[in-house]
C-alpha positions as CSV (number, residue, x, y, z in Angstrom):
1,M,-0.1,0.1,0.1
2,S,1.1,3.2,-1.0
3,K,1.1,6.1,1.3
4,N,-0.1,9.4,0.1
5,N,0.3,12.5,2.1
6,S,-2.8,14.8,0.8
7,G,-2.0,17.5,3.4
8,M,-5.3,17.5,4.9
9,T,-5.8,17.1,8.4
10,R,-9.4,16.7,10.3
11,K,-10.1,16.8,14.0
12,I,-12.4,14.1,15.6
13,D,-15.7,15.8,16.9
14,D,-17.2,15.1,20.1
15,L,-19.1,12.1,18.7
16,G,-15.9,10.6,17.3
17,R,-16.7,11.2,13.8
18,V,-14.1,12.5,11.1
19,V,-15.2,14.1,7.8
20,I,-13.5,12.7,4.5
21,P,-13.1,15.7,2.6
22,I,-15.0,16.2,-0.9
23,E,-11.8,15.8,-2.7
24,L,-11.1,12.6,-1.4
25,R,-14.8,11.4,-1.8
26,E,-14.9,12.5,-5.4
27,K,-11.6,10.7,-6.1
28,L,-12.5,7.5,-4.8
29,G,-15.9,7.5,-5.8
30,I,-17.6,7.4,-2.4
31,Q,-21.1,8.6,-2.2
32,K,-23.8,9.3,0.3
33,Q,-24.8,6.3,2.4
34,D,-21.9,4.1,0.9
35,Q,-20.6,1.6,3.5
36,L,-17.0,1.6,4.4
37,E,-15.2,-1.2,6.1
38,I,-13.0,-0.3,9.1
39,Y,-10.1,-1.7,10.2
40,V,-6.7,-1.5,11.9
41,D,-3.5,-2.4,10.1
42,N,-0.5,-2.3,12.3
43,E,-0.6,1.1,13.7
44,T,-2.9,2.5,11.0
45,I,-6.4,3.0,10.8
46,V,-7.9,1.8,7.3
47,L,-11.1,2.8,5.4
48,T,-12.1,0.9,2.4
49,K,-15.2,1.2,0.2
50,S,-17.3,-1.8,1.4
51,G,-18.2,-4.0,-1.5
52,K,-21.4,-5.5,-2.2
53,S,-22.8,-7.6,0.2
54,C,-26.1,-8.7,1.8
55,I,-27.6,-6.4,4.1
56,F,-28.9,-9.1,6.4
57,C,-25.9,-11.4,7.0
58,N,-22.8,-9.9,5.0
59,S,-22.6,-12.4,2.5
60,R,-20.8,-11.7,-0.8
61,E,-22.6,-15.0,-2.7
62,G,-25.8,-14.9,-5.0
63,L,-26.5,-11.5,-4.6
64,T,-29.6,-9.6,-6.1
65,E,-30.0,-6.0,-5.6
66,M,-33.1,-4.3,-4.9
67,K,-33.8,-0.6,-4.4
68,N,-29.9,0.0,-3.9
69,K,-29.7,-2.8,-1.2
70,F,-28.1,-6.3,-2.0
71,I,-29.8,-9.3,-0.6
72,C,-28.1,-13.2,-1.2
73,S,-30.2,-16.1,-2.2
74,T,-30.1,-17.8,1.3
75,C,-31.6,-14.6,3.2
76,R,-34.1,-14.4,0.2
77,G,-35.1,-17.8,0.7
78,E,-35.6,-17.3,4.1
79,M,-37.8,-14.7,3.6
80,N,-40.2,-16.7,1.5
81,T,-40.7,-19.6,4.5
């Protein structure tokens, strides 16, 4: 992973939130309501745009899109019972 210093800094607010600058969101194609995965890699906090996954179980297999949400075939089957 390459480190790219954008020169931007942000403060954490009273609720622990950090605003991602619009320039970075546009560059990475991050839209409102997109889900981001957050994890720690050694001493670094990493944010990545989450891939498509089932809204119920987070599976990435057998997905069907419905109203900009994804549901897997297993969960879809459970809904029909």
